[in-house]
C-alpha positions in Angstrom: 0.0 0.0 0.0 1.0 3.6 -0.5 0.1 6.2 2.0 0.5 10.0 1.8 -0.4 11.8 4.9 -2.0 15.2 4.3 -3.2 16.2 7.8 -0.4 18.8 8.2 2.1 20.6 6.0 5.1 19.0 7.6 4.1 15.4 7.0 2.5 16.2 3.6 5.8 17.7 2.5 7.7 14.5 3.5 5.9 12.6 0.7 4.4 9.1 0.5 5.4 6.0 2.4 5.0 2.5 1.0 4.3 -0.5 3.0 4.2 -4.2 2.2 2.1 -6.3 4.5 2.8 -10.1 4.7 0.6 -12.5 6.6 1.7 -16.1 7.0 1.6 -18.9 9.6 4.6 -18.9 11.9 7.2 -21.6 11.3 6.4 -23.4 14.5 2.7 -23.5 13.7 0.3 -23.8 16.7 -2.1 -21.2 15.4 0.3 -18.4 15.5 0.5 -15.9 12.7 3.6 -14.1 11.5 2.8 -10.6 10.4 5.6 -8.6 8.7 5.3 -4.9 7.7 8.1 -3.6 5.5 8.1 0.2 5.2 10.0 2.2 2.7 10.2 6.0 1.9 10.3 7.1 5.6 13.2 9.1 6.7 14.7 8.2 10.1 13.9 11.0 12.6 11.2 12.6 10.5 7.9 13.8 11.7 6.2 11.1 9.8 8.3 8.4 11.6 7.4 9.9 14.9 3.7 9.9 14.1 3.6 6.5 12.7 5.6 4.7 15.4 2.8 5.7 18.0 -0.2 4.1 16.4 1.0 1.4 14.1 1.9 -1.2 16.7 -1.6 -1.0 18.2 -3.2 -1.4 14.8 -1.0 -4.3 13.9 -1.6 -6.1 17.2 -5.3 -5.8 16.6 -5.1 -7.3 13.1 -2.8 -10.1 14.5 -5.4 -10.9 17.2 -8.2 -10.9 14.7 -6.4 -13.3 12.3 -5.4 -15.7 15.2 -8.7 -15.8 17.1 -11.4 -14.5 14.8 -12.3 -11.9 17.4 -11.1 -8.2 17.7 -9.1 -7.0 20.6 -11.0 -5.6 23.4 -11.2 -1.7 23.3 
């Protein structure tokens, strides 16, 4: 996916970020899912990096829980 944040002039000026999401069973099985997100186009130390690192782990944890259990995480 390609994402170009436009909620503020600083992050908009940093340009788009590309992410590849890979979902697969973990090697050891047991109903565990391996979720990998490869991000490119984001500069280290940028405002975009600062803002993404806050919310993305929560979003990914919720997706992983849904894939493994069929139920969303509790709010």
